[in-house]
TORMI-517487 format. One line per field, with one value per residue (C-alpha): residue in one letter; z, x, y; residue number from 0. Coordinates in Angstrom, 2 decimals, decimal comma. Layout:
aa <- c(a;...)
up <- c(Z;...)
east <- c(X;...)
north <- c(Y;...)
i <- c(NUM;...)
//
This chain:
aa <- c(m;t;a;h;e;l;v;s;r;k;r;l;r;y;l;r;d;r;l;q;r;v;v;n;k;r;p;k;l;s;y;k;q;y;s;e;l;a;f;w;r;q;e;l;e;n;i;v;s;w;y;e;g;r;l;d;r;f;w;e;r;l;p;p;e;k;a;d;k;v;t;a;y;d;r;i;t;n;a;v;l;t;w;s;q;v;n;w;s;y;y;p;e;h;l;l;i;p;t;g;y;f;a;g;m;r;l;l;d;v;g;c;g;p;i;p;r;a;r;v;f;q;q;c;q;l;y;a;l;d;p;l;l;n;l;y;r;e;a;g;f;p;l;e;h;y;k;d;v;t;f;v;g;a;g;a;e;a;i;p;f;e;d;n;f;f;d;a;v;i;s;v;n;a;i;d;h;v;d;d;f;t;a;a;a;g;e;i;a;r;v;l;k;p;n;g;i;v;r;l;e;i;d;y;h;e;p;t;i;c;e;p;c;a;l;n;d;e;a;v;l;r;a;f;g;p;m;n;v;r;k;v;a;q;r;r;c;s;e;l;s;p;e;g;q;d;k;q;i;l;t;v;w;s;g;k;v;d;p)
up <- c(-48,59;-52,15;-51,94;-54,04;-51,68;-49,06;-51,09;-51,59;-47,83;-47,01;-49,70;-48,61;-44,90;-45,85;-47,99;-44,69;-42,58;-45,00;-45,00;-41,26;-40,93;-43,64;-41,57;-37,98;-39,19;-40,72;-38,04;-36,92;-38,79;-37,16;-38,22;-39,56;-41,82;-42,75;-44,10;-45,79;-47,54;-48,14;-50,05;-52,02;-53,36;-54,74;-56,35;-57,92;-59,64;-60,76;-62,41;-64,13;-65,18;-65,92;-68,18;-70,33;-71,09;-68,76;-66,51;-68,16;-65,72;-62,66;-60,72;-63,39;-65,79;-69,10;-70,07;-71,87;-75,36;-76,93;-77,81;-74,05;-72,71;-70,98;-73,01;-71,96;-68,90;-67,34;-67,28;-63,69;-64,24;-67,25;-65,78;-62,70;-64,68;-67,50;-64,53;-62,57;-66,36;-66,46;-62,85;-63,34;-62,30;-59,20;-56,53;-57,87;-58,13;-54,57;-52,74;-55,30;-56,26;-59,39;-60,51;-59,63;-55,99;-54,30;-56,95;-55,08;-52,10;-50,15;-49,96;-47,77;-48,94;-45,56;-46,21;-49,83;-50,74;-53,27;-56,15;-55,49;-57,07;-55,45;-58,43;-60,21;-58,53;-60,60;-59,62;-56,01;-53,88;-53,16;-49,86;-49,82;-46,02;-45,60;-42,94;-45,68;-48,33;-48,39;-47,99;-51,26;-53,02;-52,05;-53,45;-56,76;-56,85;-58,78;-56,17;-57,89;-60,87;-59,22;-59,10;-58,63;-55,19;-51,42;-49,96;-46,25;-44,42;-41,67;-39,83;-39,68;-35,72;-35,62;-38,88;-39,16;-39,87;-37,95;-37,16;-39,65;-42,53;-44,77;-46,51;-47,09;-46,29;-48,04;-47,22;-49,54;-48,11;-45,63;-42,58;-41,12;-41,75;-38,51;-35,32;-33,39;-35,21;-32,34;-32,74;-36,34;-36,45;-33,78;-35,86;-38,71;-37,13;-36,03;-39,02;-40,78;-41,23;-40,03;-42,88;-44,04;-45,70;-45,01;-47,28;-46,45;-47,81;-44,79;-45,00;-42,44;-41,77;-39,38;-38,25;-40,27;-39,72;-42,00;-41,05;-37,31;-36,97;-36,59;-37,71;-37,86;-38,01;-34,09;-34,08;-37,04;-35,50;-32,25;-33,73;-36,34;-34,30;-34,27;-37,88;-38,31;-40,71;-42,01;-43,90;-47,85;-49,14;-48,17;-50,50;-49,74;-51,79;-52,11;-54,81;-52,28;-51,38;-53,38;-51,19;-48,14;-49,89;-47,92;-44,66;-45,86;-46,24;-48,12;-46,73;-47,86;-45,42;-45,76;-43,10;-42,25;-39,29;-37,48;-37,72)
east <- c(-251,52;-252,14;-252,63;-249,61;-247,47;-248,91;-247,92;-244,46;-244,17;-245,44;-242,77;-239,85;-240,40;-240,97;-237,72;-235,77;-237,27;-235,91;-232,28;-232,12;-233,12;-230,69;-227,87;-228,59;-228,28;-224,53;-222,04;-220,50;-216,97;-214,19;-212,16;-209,16;-212,02;-213,67;-210,35;-209,39;-212,95;-212,54;-209,02;-210,79;-213,32;-211,02;-209,23;-211,95;-212,70;-209,00;-209,32;-212,15;-210,58;-207,50;-209,88;-211,23;-208,19;-209,13;-205,82;-202,34;-200,93;-201,95;-199,49;-197,09;-199,17;-200,41;-203,80;-204,68;-204,80;-207,88;-206,65;-205,64;-209,20;-211,72;-215,08;-217,40;-219,03;-219,96;-217,72;-216,63;-216,09;-214,19;-211,87;-211,39;-210,48;-208,09;-206,38;-205,80;-204,94;-202,10;-200,99;-200,92;-197,38;-197,72;-198,00;-194,95;-192,76;-193,33;-193,26;-190,34;-191,78;-193,19;-196,76;-197,04;-195,24;-198,47;-199,88;-201,92;-202,38;-205,05;-203,91;-204,70;-204,34;-204,66;-205,84;-206,54;-208,25;-211,06;-209,07;-207,97;-204,39;-203,58;-205,53;-202,25;-201,32;-202,00;-203,50;-204,46;-207,62;-207,52;-209,38;-209,14;-209,42;-210,62;-212,78;-214,26;-215,30;-218,81;-218,31;-215,87;-218,89;-221,16;-218,57;-218,71;-215,84;-217,22;-216,23;-219,18;-217,12;-214,28;-215,96;-212,73;-211,96;-213,57;-214,06;-214,04;-215,29;-213,04;-209,92;-206,55;-207,18;-210,01;-209,66;-212,60;-211,36;-210,35;-206,60;-203,81;-206,71;-204,19;-201,11;-199,80;-200,58;-199,54;-199,94;-198,77;-197,91;-201,15;-200,45;-199,01;-202,91;-204,51;-204,77;-202,97;-199,89;-199,22;-202,90;-202,40;-199,40;-200,58;-203,62;-201,96;-199,88;-203,00;-204,50;-201,38;-200,76;-197,54;-194,92;-197,36;-195,79;-195,89;-194,99;-195,01;-194,30;-194,05;-194,00;-191,57;-192,91;-194,03;-197,44;-200,60;-204,19;-204,70;-201,34;-201,10;-198,26;-194,63;-192,64;-188,97;-187,31;-187,30;-191,29;-191,56;-189,43;-191,07;-194,55;-193,82;-190,90;-193,19;-193,43;-189,37;-189,57;-186,13;-185,76;-185,04;-185,28;-185,44;-185,63;-185,66;-188,67;-192,10;-194,85;-197,79;-195,93;-192,78;-192,34;-191,60;-189,32;-186,08;-188,05;-190,20;-189,15;-190,37;-189,29;-190,11;-190,13;-190,46;-191,28;-192,68;-194,54;-192,52;-194,56)
north <- c(109,87;108,00;104,69;104,63;106,12;103,90;100,82;102,23;102,83;99,19;97,89;99,97;98,83;95,11;95,38;97,45;94,62;91,74;93,25;93,51;89,95;88,93;91,23;89,83;86,34;86,86;86,62;90,25;90,44;91,50;94,55;92,27;90,27;93,47;94,75;91,34;91,16;95,00;93,85;90,97;93,06;95,58;92,89;91,41;95,13;94,98;92,09;92,45;95,94;94,18;91,37;94,53;96,44;99,30;98,66;99,25;96,29;94,59;93,22;93,56;91,91;93,25;93,14;89,86;89,09;88,11;84,77;84,13;85,20;82,72;83,75;80,91;82,19;85,81;88,72;88,48;84,46;85,11;87,47;85,46;82,07;84,49;85,50;82,27;81,01;83,58;82,97;79,41;78,85;81,00;77,89;75,94;78,91;80,27;76,69;75,60;72,41;70,71;70,51;66,31;66,86;65,83;63,39;60,67;62,67;64,17;67,93;70,87;74,47;76,50;80,14;79,61;83,13;83,33;82,28;78,40;78,32;74,93;73,30;73,69;70,59;67,38;64,18;65,13;65,81;69,26;70,68;74,62;76,15;79,76;81,54;84,19;81,78;82,22;86,39;85,65;84,11;86,96;89,42;87,92;85,36;82,27;79,33;77,41;77,02;74,49;71,40;69,80;71,36;70,84;74,14;74,50;77,60;77,53;79,32;77,65;77,41;75,02;72,59;70,73;67,51;64,10;63,46;62,33;63,20;64,71;63,22;66,94;70,65;73,94;77,33;80,22;83,59;82,97;81,94;85,01;86,17;83,79;85,26;82,91;81,20;78,70;77,12;77,19;75,18;72,76;72,19;71,39;68,84;67,08;66,69;65,61;61,86;60,35;61,07;63,81;66,64;70,35;72,83;76,55;79,73;82,38;86,12;88,19;91,73;94,32;93,52;94,79;94,93;91,76;90,24;90,26;87,96;89,26;86,07;85,01;81,98;80,93;81,67;79,37;76,49;76,66;76,45;73,82;72,16;68,77;68,84;68,57;71,66;73,05;76,70;75,60;79,18;83,08;86,04;89,83;90,96;91,56;91,56;92,18;95,75;97,00;99,80;97,64;95,19;95,99;94,75;91,96;88,55;85,40;82,27;78,56;75,75;72,05;69,41;65,97;64,76;61,74;58,35)
i <- c(0;1;2;3;4;5;6;7;8;9;10;11;12;13;14;15;16;17;18;19;20;21;22;23;24;25;26;27;28;29;30;31;32;33;34;35;36;37;38;39;40;41;42;43;44;45;46;47;48;49;50;51;52;53;54;55;56;57;58;59;60;61;62;63;64;65;66;67;68;69;70;71;72;73;74;75;76;77;78;79;80;81;82;83;84;85;86;87;88;89;90;91;92;93;94;95;96;97;98;99;100;101;102;103;104;105;106;107;108;109;110;111;112;113;114;115;116;117;118;119;120;121;122;123;124;125;126;127;128;129;130;131;132;133;134;135;136;137;138;139;140;141;142;143;144;145;146;147;148;149;150;151;152;153;154;155;156;157;158;159;160;161;162;163;164;165;166;167;168;169;170;171;172;173;174;175;176;177;178;179;180;181;182;183;184;185;186;187;188;189;190;191;192;193;194;195;196;197;198;199;200;201;202;203;204;205;206;207;208;209;210;211;212;213;214;215;216;217;218;219;220;221;222;223;224;225;226;227;228;229;230;231;232;233;234;235;236;237;238;239;240;241;242;243;244;245;246;247;248;249;250;251;252;253;254;255;256;257;258)
//
Protein backbone atom coordinates (compact mmCIF):
# COMPACT_ATOMS: atom_id res chain seq x y z
CA UNK A 1 0.00 0.00 0.00
CA UNK A 2 1.40 3.38 -0.97
CA UNK A 3 1.64 6.32 1.42
CA UNK A 4 -1.06 8.11 -0.59
CA UNK A 5 -3.44 5.15 -0.29
CA UNK A 6 -2.81 4.94 3.46
CA UNK A 7 -3.61 8.63 3.94
CA UNK A 8 -6.74 8.27 1.81
CA UNK A 9 -7.97 5.32 3.89
CA UNK A 10 -7.31 7.16 7.14
CA UNK A 11 -9.15 10.21 5.79
CA UNK A 12 -12.11 8.09 4.70
CA UNK A 13 -12.24 6.36 8.10
CA UNK A 14 -12.13 9.75 9.86
CA UNK A 15 -15.00 11.12 7.76
CA UNK A 16 -17.07 7.95 8.28
CA UNK A 17 -16.55 8.10 12.07
CA UNK A 18 -17.42 11.79 12.15
CA UNK A 19 -20.62 11.23 10.16
CA UNK A 20 -21.60 8.39 12.49
CA UNK A 21 -21.18 10.67 15.51
CA UNK A 22 -23.45 13.26 13.90
CA UNK A 23 -26.06 10.62 13.07
CA UNK A 24 -25.95 9.22 16.60
CA UNK A 25 -26.56 12.67 18.09
CA UNK A 26 -29.62 13.32 15.95
CA UNK A 27 -32.92 12.05 17.41
CA UNK A 28 -34.35 9.13 15.47
CA UNK A 29 -37.13 10.23 13.15
CA UNK A 30 -40.45 8.44 13.05
CA UNK A 31 -41.71 7.34 9.65
CA UNK A 32 -44.23 10.17 9.82
CA UNK A 33 -41.52 12.76 10.50
CA UNK A 34 -39.31 11.35 7.77
CA UNK A 35 -42.25 11.58 5.34
CA UNK A 36 -42.94 15.19 6.36
CA UNK A 37 -39.30 16.12 5.82
CA UNK A 38 -39.20 14.36 2.45
CA UNK A 39 -42.30 16.32 1.37
CA UNK A 40 -40.73 19.65 2.28
CA UNK A 41 -37.41 18.81 0.64
CA UNK A 42 -39.30 18.15 -2.58
CA UNK A 43 -41.27 21.37 -2.11
CA UNK A 44 -38.01 23.32 -1.78
CA UNK A 45 -36.70 21.82 -5.02
CA UNK A 46 -39.97 22.73 -6.73
CA UNK A 47 -39.89 26.29 -5.38
CA UNK A 48 -36.39 26.81 -6.78
CA UNK A 49 -37.41 25.26 -10.14
CA UNK A 50 -40.49 27.51 -10.21
CA UNK A 51 -38.39 30.58 -9.40
CA UNK A 52 -35.91 29.75 -12.18
CA UNK A 53 -38.68 29.11 -14.72
CA UNK A 54 -38.12 25.36 -15.03
CA UNK A 55 -41.70 24.62 -13.89
CA UNK A 56 -44.63 25.86 -15.98
CA UNK A 57 -46.73 26.13 -12.83
CA UNK A 58 -46.36 25.37 -9.14
CA UNK A 59 -49.54 25.14 -7.08
CA UNK A 60 -51.24 26.89 -9.99
CA UNK A 61 -48.78 29.81 -9.82
CA UNK A 62 -46.96 30.84 -12.99
CA UNK A 63 -43.21 31.45 -12.65
CA UNK A 64 -42.45 34.96 -11.39
CA UNK A 65 -41.66 37.79 -13.75
CA UNK A 66 -38.20 39.31 -13.42
CA UNK A 67 -39.59 42.40 -11.70
CA UNK A 68 -41.30 40.23 -9.05
CA UNK A 69 -38.22 38.21 -8.08
CA UNK A 70 -36.25 38.71 -4.88
CA UNK A 71 -32.60 38.79 -5.98
CA UNK A 72 -30.57 40.07 -3.02
CA UNK A 73 -29.59 36.68 -1.56
CA UNK A 74 -28.50 33.18 -2.60
CA UNK A 75 -30.67 31.28 -5.09
CA UNK A 76 -32.57 29.23 -2.47
CA UNK A 77 -33.31 32.23 -0.24
CA UNK A 78 -34.33 34.30 -3.27
CA UNK A 79 -36.68 31.54 -4.42
CA UNK A 80 -38.31 31.00 -1.01
CA UNK A 81 -38.77 34.71 -0.34
CA UNK A 82 -40.26 35.21 -3.80
CA UNK A 83 -42.65 32.30 -3.22
CA UNK A 84 -43.63 33.81 0.15
CA UNK A 85 -44.19 37.18 -1.47
CA UNK A 86 -46.42 35.70 -4.19
CA UNK A 87 -48.47 33.86 -1.53
CA UNK A 88 -48.51 36.68 1.01
CA UNK A 89 -52.31 36.60 1.39
CA UNK A 90 -52.52 32.83 2.04
CA UNK A 91 -53.14 32.97 5.81
CA UNK A 92 -55.67 35.84 5.81
CA UNK A 93 -57.58 34.15 2.99
CA UNK A 94 -57.63 30.77 4.70
CA UNK A 95 -58.49 32.10 8.16
CA UNK A 96 -60.92 34.71 6.75
CA UNK A 97 -59.48 37.60 8.74
CA UNK A 98 -57.69 40.89 7.89
CA UNK A 99 -53.95 41.31 8.34
CA UNK A 100 -54.44 43.65 11.32
CA UNK A 101 -56.55 41.14 13.25
CA UNK A 102 -53.83 40.36 15.83
CA UNK A 103 -52.33 43.86 16.18
CA UNK A 104 -50.75 44.36 19.60
CA UNK A 105 -50.95 40.66 20.45
CA UNK A 106 -48.53 37.86 21.22
CA UNK A 107 -49.41 35.31 18.53
CA UNK A 108 -48.54 31.59 18.24
CA UNK A 109 -48.72 29.77 14.90
CA UNK A 110 -49.02 26.02 15.54
CA UNK A 111 -47.52 23.91 12.77
CA UNK A 112 -45.84 26.77 10.93
CA UNK A 113 -43.77 24.57 8.60
CA UNK A 114 -40.56 25.91 7.04
CA UNK A 115 -42.11 29.14 5.68
CA UNK A 116 -43.55 31.45 8.39
CA UNK A 117 -46.60 32.70 6.52
CA UNK A 118 -48.05 34.27 9.68
CA UNK A 119 -45.61 37.15 9.18
CA UNK A 120 -48.38 38.71 7.10
CA UNK A 121 -50.20 39.67 10.32
CA UNK A 122 -49.21 43.20 11.24
CA UNK A 123 -47.96 44.69 14.51
CA UNK A 124 -47.94 41.46 16.49
CA UNK A 125 -45.21 39.47 18.26
CA UNK A 126 -45.03 36.22 16.31
CA UNK A 127 -43.97 32.80 17.60
CA UNK A 128 -43.84 29.90 15.11
CA UNK A 129 -44.07 26.33 16.45
CA UNK A 130 -43.04 23.17 14.59
CA UNK A 131 -41.21 20.02 15.77
CA UNK A 132 -39.07 19.76 12.60
CA UNK A 133 -37.63 23.28 12.46
CA UNK A 134 -34.00 22.22 12.83
CA UNK A 135 -34.42 19.70 10.03
CA UNK A 136 -36.00 22.34 7.80
CA UNK A 137 -32.88 24.46 8.36
CA UNK A 138 -30.67 21.53 7.43
CA UNK A 139 -32.75 20.95 4.29
CA UNK A 140 -31.96 24.50 3.18
CA UNK A 141 -34.94 26.62 4.19
CA UNK A 142 -33.62 30.07 5.20
CA UNK A 143 -35.23 30.33 8.65
CA UNK A 144 -32.38 32.55 9.86
CA UNK A 145 -33.63 35.24 7.49
CA UNK A 146 -36.79 35.92 9.50
CA UNK A 147 -35.57 38.16 12.31
CA UNK A 148 -39.12 39.11 13.27
CA UNK A 149 -40.12 35.54 14.16
CA UNK A 150 -39.37 33.54 17.31
CA UNK A 151 -39.10 29.93 16.12
CA UNK A 152 -39.96 27.18 18.60
CA UNK A 153 -38.89 23.62 17.78
CA UNK A 154 -41.55 21.63 19.59
CA UNK A 155 -44.77 19.73 19.02
CA UNK A 156 -48.25 21.00 19.80
CA UNK A 157 -48.74 18.29 22.42
CA UNK A 158 -46.11 19.92 24.68
CA UNK A 159 -45.89 23.66 24.00
CA UNK A 160 -42.87 24.97 25.95
CA UNK A 161 -44.48 28.12 27.38
CA UNK A 162 -46.09 29.02 30.67
CA UNK A 163 -49.84 29.16 31.19
CA UNK A 164 -51.70 32.16 29.74
CA UNK A 165 -48.69 33.28 27.67
CA UNK A 166 -50.35 34.03 24.32
CA UNK A 167 -53.08 36.44 23.32
CA UNK A 168 -53.95 34.37 20.25
CA UNK A 169 -53.19 30.98 18.68
CA UNK A 170 -53.67 30.08 15.03
CA UNK A 171 -53.16 26.98 12.93
CA UNK A 172 -53.65 26.74 9.18
CA UNK A 173 -54.21 23.25 7.75
CA UNK A 174 -51.72 21.81 10.25
CA UNK A 175 -53.49 20.63 13.41
CA UNK A 176 -54.47 17.35 11.69
CA UNK A 177 -50.73 16.53 11.53
CA UNK A 178 -50.34 16.14 15.30
CA UNK A 179 -50.00 12.75 16.97
CA UNK A 180 -52.54 13.50 19.72
CA UNK A 181 -55.30 15.94 18.75
CA UNK A 182 -56.85 16.13 22.23
CA UNK A 183 -53.50 16.79 23.90
CA UNK A 184 -52.70 19.51 21.35
CA UNK A 185 -56.05 21.21 22.01
CA UNK A 186 -55.41 21.06 25.76
CA UNK A 187 -52.00 22.69 25.35
CA UNK A 188 -53.44 25.45 23.16
CA UNK A 189 -56.08 26.15 25.83
CA UNK A 190 -53.40 26.18 28.54
CA UNK A 191 -51.10 28.71 26.88
CA UNK A 192 -53.92 31.07 25.90
CA UNK A 193 -54.78 34.01 28.13
CA UNK A 194 -58.30 34.49 29.43
CA UNK A 195 -60.24 36.00 26.51
CA UNK A 196 -57.48 34.70 24.25
CA UNK A 197 -58.38 34.09 20.62
CA UNK A 198 -58.09 30.79 18.77
CA UNK A 199 -58.51 30.71 14.98
CA UNK A 200 -58.04 27.43 13.13
CA UNK A 201 -58.31 26.06 9.64
CA UNK A 202 -58.88 22.32 10.07
CA UNK A 203 -58.73 19.76 7.29
CA UNK A 204 -61.16 16.81 7.32
CA UNK A 205 -59.89 13.79 5.37
CA UNK A 206 -59.07 10.13 5.58
CA UNK A 207 -55.94 9.44 7.68
CA UNK A 208 -52.56 9.59 5.92
CA UNK A 209 -48.98 9.00 7.07
CA UNK A 210 -48.36 12.72 7.64
CA UNK A 211 -51.94 13.58 8.65
CA UNK A 212 -53.05 10.81 11.02
CA UNK A 213 -56.03 12.62 12.58
CA UNK A 214 -59.39 11.77 11.02
CA UNK A 215 -61.41 14.77 12.19
CA UNK A 216 -64.99 15.97 12.03
CA UNK A 217 -67.16 18.58 13.74
CA UNK A 218 -67.78 16.39 16.78
CA UNK A 219 -64.06 15.73 17.33
CA UNK A 220 -63.23 19.44 17.09
CA UNK A 221 -65.99 20.42 19.51
CA UNK A 222 -64.91 17.76 22.03
CA UNK A 223 -61.27 18.86 21.96
CA UNK A 224 -61.71 22.63 21.70
CA UNK A 225 -64.90 22.96 23.74
CA UNK A 226 -63.15 24.92 26.54
CA UNK A 227 -62.34 27.61 23.96
CA UNK A 228 -65.98 28.05 22.96
CA UNK A 229 -65.20 27.45 19.31
CA UNK A 230 -67.74 27.75 16.54
CA UNK A 231 -67.43 26.84 12.90
CA UNK A 232 -67.46 29.96 10.73
CA UNK A 233 -66.82 28.44 7.29
CA UNK A 234 -66.65 25.16 5.40
CA UNK A 235 -65.80 24.31 1.82
CA UNK A 236 -65.30 21.18 -0.22
CA UNK A 237 -62.00 21.67 -1.93
CA UNK A 238 -58.39 20.72 -1.64
CA UNK A 239 -55.48 22.70 -2.95
CA UNK A 240 -53.25 20.00 -1.54
CA UNK A 241 -54.87 17.00 -3.22
CA UNK A 242 -57.18 17.95 -6.09
CA UNK A 243 -58.00 14.33 -6.86
CA UNK A 244 -59.55 13.96 -3.38
CA UNK A 245 -61.59 17.13 -3.35
CA UNK A 246 -64.92 15.32 -3.05
CA UNK A 247 -63.83 13.79 0.25
CA UNK A 248 -61.68 16.56 1.68
CA UNK A 249 -63.26 19.43 3.61
CA UNK A 250 -61.60 22.59 4.88
CA UNK A 251 -63.26 24.20 7.89
CA UNK A 252 -62.52 27.41 9.81
CA UNK A 253 -63.13 27.59 13.56
CA UNK A 254 -63.02 30.59 15.88
CA UNK A 255 -63.28 30.93 19.65
CA UNK A 256 -62.14 32.55 22.88
CA UNK A 257 -61.06 31.20 26.27
CA UNK A 258 -63.40 32.21 29.09
CA UNK A 259 -61.88 34.64 31.62
